[in-house]
Backbone as CSV, one residue per row, in Angstrom:
resi,resn,N_x,N_y,N_z,CA_x,CA_y,CA_z,C_x,C_y,C_z
1,MET,79.562,93.809,102.405,79.768,92.456,102.903,79.827,92.486,104.433
2,GLU,78.974,91.664,105.076,78.965,91.607,106.522,80.246,90.944,107.045
3,PHE,80.590,91.310,108.279,81.846,90.815,108.849,81.814,89.289,108.998
4,SER,80.695,88.729,109.370,80.607,87.254,109.515,80.801,86.567,108.154
5,VAL,80.279,87.170,107.107,80.463,86.604,105.756,81.895,86.700,105.351
6,TRP,82.532,87.859,105.661,83.929,88.028,105.312,84.817,86.997,106.066
7,LEU,84.484,86.735,107.321,85.262,85.730,108.083,85.208,84.370,107.399
8,GLY,84.054,84.028,106.871,83.894,82.766,106.146,84.779,82.749,104.911
9,PHE,84.782,83.871,104.160,85.611,83.943,102.978,87.104,83.963,103.341
10,PHE,87.438,84.630,104.443,88.807,84.688,104.917,89.345,83.275,105.190
11,ALA,88.507,82.440,105.843,88.906,81.056,106.095,89.061,80.277,104.789
12,ALA,88.137,80.517,103.861,88.208,79.815,102.567,89.448,80.242,101.802
13,SER,89.845,81.501,101.955,91.011,82.018,101.242,92.286,81.292,101.648
14,TRP,92.393,80.970,102.924,93.585,80.251,103.376,93.638,78.863,102.757
15,ALA,92.471,78.213,102.689,92.413,76.886,102.060,92.778,76.972,100.584
16,ILE,92.302,78.024,99.925,92.620,78.232,98.492,94.105,78.431,98.300
17,SER,94.700,79.293,99.117,96.133,79.617,98.951,97.023,78.452,99.322
18,LEU,96.635,77.680,100.331,97.491,76.569,100.795,97.398,75.354,99.871
19,SER,96.354,75.264,99.070,96.209,74.101,98.195,97.354,74.064,97.178
20,PRO,98.009,72.923,97.021,99.142,72.845,96.103,98.692,73.074,94.633
21,GLY,99.527,73.734,93.897,99.229,74.003,92.493,100.399,74.676,91.814
22,ALA,100.165,75.190,90.623,101.237,75.812,89.842,101.829,77.013,90.570
23,GLY,101.000,77.755,91.315,101.525,78.915,92.051,102.531,78.513,93.112
24,ALA,102.220,77.480,93.865,103.164,76.996,94.892,104.446,76.502,94.256
25,ILE,104.317,75.809,93.126,105.506,75.310,92.416,106.373,76.488,91.981
26,ALA,105.723,77.513,91.434,106.463,78.697,90.957,107.177,79.399,92.099
27,ALA,106.464,79.547,93.245,107.077,80.236,94.400,108.291,79.453,94.906
28,MET,108.185,78.149,95.018,109.307,77.356,95.513,110.450,77.321,94.503
29,SER,110.089,77.266,93.225,111.112,77.290,92.181,111.925,78.581,92.244
30,SER,111.242,79.715,92.402,111.954,80.986,92.474,112.793,81.088,93.737
31,GLY,112.242,80.599,94.856,113.030,80.591,96.072,114.278,79.777,95.970
32,LEU,114.180,78.643,95.285,115.315,77.754,95.082,116.405,78.402,94.238
33,ASN,115.968,79.078,93.164,116.949,79.592,92.204,117.444,81.006,92.496
34,TYR,116.635,81.803,93.180,117.000,83.220,93.323,117.032,83.722,94.766
35,GLY,116.722,82.836,95.738,116.678,83.274,97.099,115.359,83.964,97.415
36,PHE,115.150,84.310,98.680,113.845,84.836,99.089,113.575,86.235,98.530
37,LYS,114.522,87.156,98.695,114.265,88.557,98.317,113.924,88.729,96.851
38,ARG,114.672,88.077,95.972,114.391,88.192,94.539,113.258,87.238,94.132
39,GLY,113.280,86.044,94.701,112.251,85.061,94.322,110.846,85.497,94.666
40,TYR,110.701,86.367,95.686,109.366,86.777,96.113,108.663,87.642,95.072
41,PHE,109.409,88.158,94.116,108.774,88.934,93.036,107.840,88.038,92.194
42,THR,108.134,86.725,92.173,107.199,85.825,91.517,105.862,85.815,92.200
43,THR,105.856,85.890,93.542,104.607,85.941,94.287,103.826,87.207,93.980
44,ILE,104.531,88.325,93.801,103.834,89.563,93.404,103.101,89.336,92.088
45,GLY,103.756,88.658,91.143,103.103,88.353,89.874,101.913,87.414,90.061
46,LEU,102.067,86.444,90.947,100.952,85.504,91.214,99.740,86.243,91.741
47,ILE,99.985,87.208,92.669,98.882,87.976,93.231,98.235,88.838,92.157
48,LEU,99.037,89.470,91.295,98.488,90.271,90.191,97.642,89.387,89.262
49,GLY,98.076,88.139,89.103,97.293,87.198,88.271,95.943,86.905,88.898
50,ILE,95.926,86.747,90.250,94.650,86.530,90.930,93.724,87.745,90.769
51,LEU,94.327,88.922,90.934,93.517,90.162,90.785,92.947,90.261,89.368
52,THR,93.751,89.843,88.378,93.259,89.853,86.997,92.048,88.946,86.852
53,GLN,92.134,87.762,87.470,91.011,86.809,87.409,89.767,87.413,88.074
54,ILE,89.937,88.093,89.181,88.792,88.675,89.898,88.159,89.779,89.058
55,VAL,89.002,90.566,88.400,88.474,91.625,87.524,87.685,90.986,86.376
56,LEU,88.188,89.915,85.805,87.482,89.226,84.700,86.106,88.716,85.195
57,VAL,86.129,88.101,86.365,84.871,87.571,86.922,83.900,88.698,87.230
58,GLY,84.434,89.780,87.879,83.578,90.883,88.232,82.989,91.611,87.041
59,ALA,83.760,91.637,85.941,83.284,92.328,84.749,82.373,91.466,83.878
60,GLY,82.237,90.212,84.277,81.387,89.315,83.509,82.128,88.544,82.432
61,LEU,83.421,88.860,82.233,84.189,88.156,81.197,84.478,86.717,81.619
62,GLY,84.591,86.514,82.938,84.824,85.158,83.436,83.681,84.227,83.049
63,ALA,82.439,84.728,83.188,81.289,83.924,82.801,81.292,83.626,81.318
64,LEU,81.756,84.605,80.522,81.818,84.391,79.053,82.843,83.314,78.732
65,ILE,83.988,83.322,79.411,85.004,82.305,79.180,84.476,80.937,79.554
66,ALA,83.772,80.869,80.700,83.257,79.598,81.141,82.135,79.081,80.262
67,ALA,81.370,80.003,79.682,80.205,79.614,78.875,80.585,79.286,77.418
68,SER,81.600,79.933,76.909,82.005,79.762,75.505,83.036,78.657,75.371
69,GLU,82.693,77.636,74.609,83.634,76.529,74.414,84.932,76.999,73.782
70,GLN,84.817,77.841,72.772,86.034,78.323,72.070,86.896,79.173,72.955
71,ALA,86.286,80.110,73.699,87.056,80.989,74.603,87.712,80.172,75.692
72,PHE,86.964,79.225,76.236,87.504,78.393,77.327,88.718,77.566,76.817
73,MET,88.556,76.964,75.653,89.643,76.126,75.114,90.868,76.973,74.789
74,LEU,90.630,78.197,74.258,91.763,79.078,73.909,92.561,79.420,75.159
75,VAL,91.867,79.820,76.206,92.568,80.176,77.446,93.219,78.944,78.084
76,LYS,92.501,77.859,78.059,93.039,76.629,78.673,94.318,76.179,78.011
77,TRP,94.347,76.108,76.698,95.545,75.606,76.005,96.706,76.638,76.063
78,ALA,96.357,77.901,76.175,97.392,78.908,76.394,98.043,78.673,77.749
79,GLY,97.212,78.359,78.760,97.749,78.065,80.083,98.569,76.796,80.103
80,VAL,98.101,75.774,79.404,98.852,74.504,79.325,100.224,74.727,78.688
81,ALA,100.225,75.461,77.547,101.467,75.715,76.848,102.442,76.508,77.706
82,TYR,101.925,77.446,78.470,102.792,78.286,79.314,103.417,77.457,80.416
83,LEU,102.639,76.603,81.077,103.158,75.770,82.145,104.203,74.772,81.639
84,VAL,103.924,74.181,80.490,104.911,73.262,79.903,106.169,73.980,79.517
85,TYR,106.041,75.191,78.962,107.210,76.022,78.631,108.054,76.303,79.868
86,LEU,107.392,76.689,80.982,108.118,76.922,82.212,108.810,75.641,82.701
87,GLY,108.107,74.505,82.550,108.697,73.247,82.961,109.949,72.906,82.177
88,VAL,109.927,73.098,80.879,111.094,72.845,80.049,112.241,73.782,80.415
89,GLN,111.924,75.042,80.632,112.945,75.998,81.057,113.577,75.579,82.372
90,GLN,112.752,75.167,83.332,113.250,74.777,84.651,114.107,73.512,84.520
91,TRP,113.668,72.590,83.715,114.401,71.339,83.526,115.804,71.587,82.975
92,ARG,115.884,72.572,82.084,117.159,72.867,81.430,118.030,73.851,82.225
93,SER,117.525,74.341,83.341,118.297,75.314,84.132,119.574,74.650,84.686
94,PRO,120.682,75.387,84.652,121.928,74.841,85.197,121.843,74.766,86.711
95,GLY,122.489,73.755,87.285,122.449,73.593,88.738,123.533,74.373,89.420
96,LYS,123.464,75.692,89.291,124.458,76.565,89.904,123.917,77.139,91.212
97,PRO,124.634,76.964,92.327,124.196,77.561,93.587,124.114,79.074,93.466
98,LEU,123.191,79.680,94.218,123.003,81.123,94.169,124.274,81.853,94.546
99,VAL,125.004,81.337,95.495,126.226,82.010,95.967,127.308,82.002,94.917
100,ALA,127.149,81.147,93.886,128.158,81.067,92.854,127.920,81.997,91.706
101,GLN,126.791,82.743,91.702,126.489,83.638,90.604,127.453,84.825,90.629
102,THR,127.836,85.246,89.456,128.776,86.351,89.319,128.161,87.462,88.495
103,SER,128.848,88.593,88.427,128.348,89.702,87.635,128.336,89.395,86.162
104,GLU,129.054,88.350,85.760,129.091,87.984,84.354,127.837,87.232,83.926
105,SER,127.164,86.588,84.888,125.935,85.872,84.546,124.822,86.862,84.340
106,LYS,123.847,86.473,83.512,122.725,87.340,83.190,121.570,86.971,84.094
107,PRO,121.296,87.758,85.158,120.248,87.367,86.102,118.871,87.631,85.518
108,VAL,117.921,86.885,86.038,116.536,87.097,85.668,116.079,88.378,86.385
109,THR,115.431,89.278,85.647,115.034,90.539,86.223,113.809,90.374,87.093
110,ARG,113.558,91.358,87.969,112.372,91.334,88.809,111.104,91.368,87.940
111,ARG,111.172,92.132,86.882,110.018,92.257,86.007,109.690,90.891,85.382
112,GLN,110.725,90.153,84.960,110.499,88.845,84.380,109.862,87.893,85.366
113,LEU,110.306,87.991,86.626,109.734,87.112,87.655,108.269,87.478,87.900
114,ILE,107.973,88.774,87.921,106.581,89.211,88.119,105.699,88.738,86.954
115,MET,106.174,88.895,85.735,105.388,88.481,84.580,105.218,86.963,84.539
116,ARG,106.231,86.240,84.982,106.122,84.772,85.043,105.003,84.390,86.012
117,GLY,105.009,84.994,87.198,103.951,84.691,88.168,102.563,85.101,87.664
118,TRP,102.500,86.292,87.057,101.227,86.774,86.552,100.673,85.801,85.522
119,GLY,101.510,85.339,84.611,101.041,84.460,83.545,100.485,83.152,84.094
120,ILE,101.078,82.644,85.158,100.618,81.378,85.728,99.185,81.478,86.237
121,ASN,98.857,82.572,86.913,97.503,82.697,87.492,96.511,83.344,86.544
122,ALA,96.970,84.241,85.693,96.048,84.972,84.819,95.539,84.093,83.668
123,VAL,96.400,83.274,83.085,96.023,82.424,81.971,95.683,81.033,82.515
124,ASN,94.627,80.972,83.280,94.233,79.722,83.907,92.729,79.666,84.068
125,PRO,92.060,79.014,83.138,90.598,78.953,83.206,90.106,78.186,84.423
126,LYS,90.954,77.338,85.000,90.582,76.634,86.217,90.285,77.636,87.355
127,GLY,91.156,78.689,87.418,90.940,79.724,88.418,89.674,80.492,88.154
128,THR,89.389,80.745,86.876,88.156,81.472,86.524,86.926,80.689,86.938
129,VAL,86.887,79.424,86.595,85.736,78.589,86.929,85.602,78.458,88.451
130,PHE,86.731,78.340,89.133,86.718,78.228,90.604,86.152,79.478,91.244
131,LEU,86.611,80.642,90.796,86.109,81.902,91.345,84.625,82.078,91.060
132,LEU,84.204,81.668,89.860,82.774,81.771,89.520,81.923,80.895,90.432
133,ALA,82.510,79.788,90.895,81.749,78.872,91.757,81.745,79.324,93.221
134,VAL,82.866,79.933,93.652,83.030,80.259,95.063,82.565,81.678,95.417
135,VAL,83.045,82.673,94.646,82.816,84.073,95.012,81.338,84.427,95.167
136,PRO,80.425,84.019,94.243,79.018,84.427,94.395,78.389,84.048,95.722
137,GLN,78.909,82.995,96.365,78.369,82.556,97.635,78.558,83.602,98.733
138,PHE,79.524,84.487,98.539,79.845,85.474,99.574,79.422,86.893,99.186
139,LEU,78.725,87.039,98.059,78.274,88.335,97.612,76.849,88.615,98.048
140,ASP,76.613,89.860,98.442,75.264,90.328,98.737,74.783,91.118,97.525
141,LEU,73.876,90.530,96.747,73.445,91.150,95.492,72.608,92.402,95.715
142,ASN,72.196,92.639,96.942,71.439,93.846,97.238,72.318,95.047,97.542
143,GLN,73.631,94.817,97.577,74.589,95.894,97.808,75.463,96.082,96.577
144,HIS,76.195,97.181,96.535,77.085,97.440,95.398,78.146,96.352,95.351
145,LEU,78.352,95.804,94.149,79.304,94.670,94.011,80.743,95.135,93.991
146,GLY,81.015,96.353,93.505,82.401,96.823,93.402,83.172,96.737,94.697
147,PRO,82.654,97.330,95.793,83.377,97.258,97.073,83.523,95.820,97.566
148,GLN,82.538,94.968,97.273,82.631,93.568,97.736,83.732,92.841,96.983
149,TYR,83.826,93.074,95.679,84.908,92.446,94.905,86.262,92.991,95.360
150,ALA,86.314,94.242,95.757,87.569,94.822,96.256,88.007,94.130,97.550
151,VAL,87.038,93.869,98.427,87.348,93.158,99.685,87.821,91.737,99.389
152,ILE,87.159,91.077,98.454,87.532,89.695,98.063,88.931,89.689,97.469
153,ALA,89.231,90.658,96.616,90.550,90.732,95.994,91.648,90.979,97.050
154,ALA,91.359,91.892,97.978,92.365,92.202,99.038,92.562,90.997,99.925
155,THR,91.526,90.262,100.243,91.621,89.105,101.120,92.432,87.991,100.466
156,LEU,92.098,87.679,99.220,92.870,86.640,98.487,94.319,87.062,98.291
157,GLY,94.524,88.345,98.000,95.894,88.835,97.825,96.700,88.708,99.093
158,PHE,96.088,89.009,100.245,96.790,88.912,101.518,97.174,87.481,101.848
159,THR,96.215,86.553,101.764,96.510,85.183,102.124,97.537,84.564,101.171
160,ASP,97.462,84.911,99.903,98.423,84.373,98.943,99.822,84.946,99.214
161,ALA,99.868,86.221,99.607,101.173,86.863,99.901,101.847,86.157,101.071
162,VAL,101.079,85.778,102.075,101.631,85.118,103.259,102.045,83.669,102.931
163,VAL,101.146,82.937,102.285,101.397,81.536,102.018,102.556,81.363,101.053
164,MET,102.564,82.156,99.975,103.633,82.044,98.982,104.974,82.501,99.548
165,ALA,104.947,83.415,100.512,106.178,83.808,101.191,106.741,82.598,101.914
166,GLY,105.849,81.799,102.533,106.297,80.597,103.225,106.913,79.579,102.267
167,TYR,106.265,79.386,101.114,106.794,78.451,100.131,108.175,78.952,99.603
168,THR,108.268,80.237,99.332,109.517,80.805,98.806,110.633,80.677,99.840
169,ALA,110.313,81.018,101.101,111.305,80.939,102.175,111.771,79.507,102.389
170,LEU,110.831,78.571,102.347,111.175,77.157,102.518,112.173,76.692,101.475
171,ALA,111.886,77.033,100.216,112.783,76.624,99.118,114.130,77.341,99.207
172,SER,114.141,78.599,99.622,115.396,79.323,99.708,116.274,78.756,100.843
173,ARG,115.644,78.252,101.888,116.398,77.589,102.954,117.019,76.297,102.442
174,VAL,116.262,75.567,101.619,116.832,74.359,101.005,118.046,74.719,100.163
175,LEU,117.909,75.874,99.438,119.016,76.332,98.594,120.250,76.606,99.433
176,SER,120.088,77.280,100.561,121.253,77.622,101.372,121.936,76.397,101.943
177,ALA,121.189,75.293,102.051,121.759,74.059,102.595,122.440,73.230,101.539
178,LEU,122.238,73.582,100.270,122.808,72.786,99.177,123.977,73.513,98.518
179,ARG,125.017,72.817,98.273,126.153,73.400,97.560,126.502,72.576,96.316
180,SER,125.954,71.374,96.220,126.295,70.484,95.113,125.509,70.894,93.858
181,GLU,126.235,71.088,92.777,125.600,71.425,91.507,124.662,70.318,91.033
182,ALA,125.065,69.068,91.327,124.226,67.941,90.910,122.887,67.931,91.646
183,HIS,122.930,68.277,92.960,121.687,68.314,93.739,120.770,69.406,93.246
184,LEU,121.314,70.571,92.984,120.510,71.689,92.523,119.907,71.417,91.134
185,LYS,120.714,70.770,90.292,120.207,70.403,88.966,119.060,69.408,89.081
186,MET,119.197,68.460,90.034,118.146,67.490,90.245,116.851,68.184,90.704
187,LEU,116.991,69.145,91.630,115.799,69.880,92.122,115.165,70.682,90.992
188,ASN,115.984,71.289,90.149,115.431,72.038,89.002,114.601,71.109,88.096
189,ARG,115.103,69.892,87.937,114.365,68.948,87.114,113.078,68.470,87.788
190,VAL,113.122,68.371,89.100,111.909,68.009,89.826,110.846,69.104,89.638
191,PHE,111.232,70.374,89.821,110.296,71.476,89.665,109.832,71.568,88.194
192,GLY,110.765,71.317,87.264,110.366,71.344,85.854,109.315,70.284,85.575
193,SER,109.485,69.093,86.123,108.514,68.020,85.946,107.163,68.379,86.589
194,LEU,107.217,69.074,87.725,105.975,69.493,88.383,105.208,70.516,87.555
195,PHE,105.925,71.434,86.910,105.280,72.382,85.998,104.570,71.663,84.866
196,VAL,105.289,70.695,84.275,104.685,69.931,83.156,103.467,69.159,83.641
197,ALA,103.575,68.566,84.839,102.456,67.811,85.406,101.266,68.754,85.660
198,ALA,101.542,69.962,86.126,100.456,70.945,86.352,99.788,71.286,85.031
199,GLY,100.593,71.411,83.964,100.068,71.679,82.638,99.191,70.527,82.144
200,ALA,99.649,69.294,82.425,98.867,68.119,82.007,97.542,68.050,82.767
201,LEU,97.541,68.417,84.033,96.294,68.427,84.807,95.345,69.480,84.287
202,LEU,95.909,70.643,83.954,95.060,71.719,83.407,94.421,71.303,82.103
203,ALA,95.141,70.507,81.323,94.612,70.058,80.026,93.369,69.172,80.203
204,THR,93.192,68.582,81.396,92.038,67.711,81.622,90.819,68.477,82.139
205,ILE,91.010,69.778,82.455,89.913,70.578,83.009,88.836,70.801,81.944
206,LYS,87.585,70.643,82.340,86.468,70.874,81.418,85.579,71.978,81.996
207,ARG,84.797,72.583,81.132,83.934,73.679,81.574,82.944,73.232,82.639
208,SER,82.472,72.008,82.566,81.496,71.537,83.543,82.129,71.368,84.933
């Protein structure tokens, strides 16, 4: 991949990462509930989900999902169900400030946060279709594709790591400013509703 082509993709990657979606909702939700240091593990999962999508596209499985009505619908509704599930969980979360957590409470593990983030991006046919539409524009078919996909994966991973860090930090700052259980519970319900809304939008996505 030529440097000028990579610069174009680098610019596109920022636009992709900054665009609001389920990933941004997840990053802010984790920042709100767990603070920056722990909440950022959700971003690690989101990045792993993006890498999973790139591997699928690079291996040709992404094209199969996009071309097969049954495969596309299976992945789509799995993604919808997962986002709605996260929304219900968030809605029902207690409005307890982070500083009020004790050793008696059962914290969400880092692995759970990573898997939550991974599931959001990995089980999302919208991401597959998007990558199939965007990535080929930056590939040189006369060169080996493996190194080019590696550069694309590293670039998307970097921009998402920076952007989602910003979303997580922003929400964690909001958390530090709030002490009212009622306010935190209200914010949890807002994020829960956003997850459900993201699921509803995903349900409208078509292969075309």
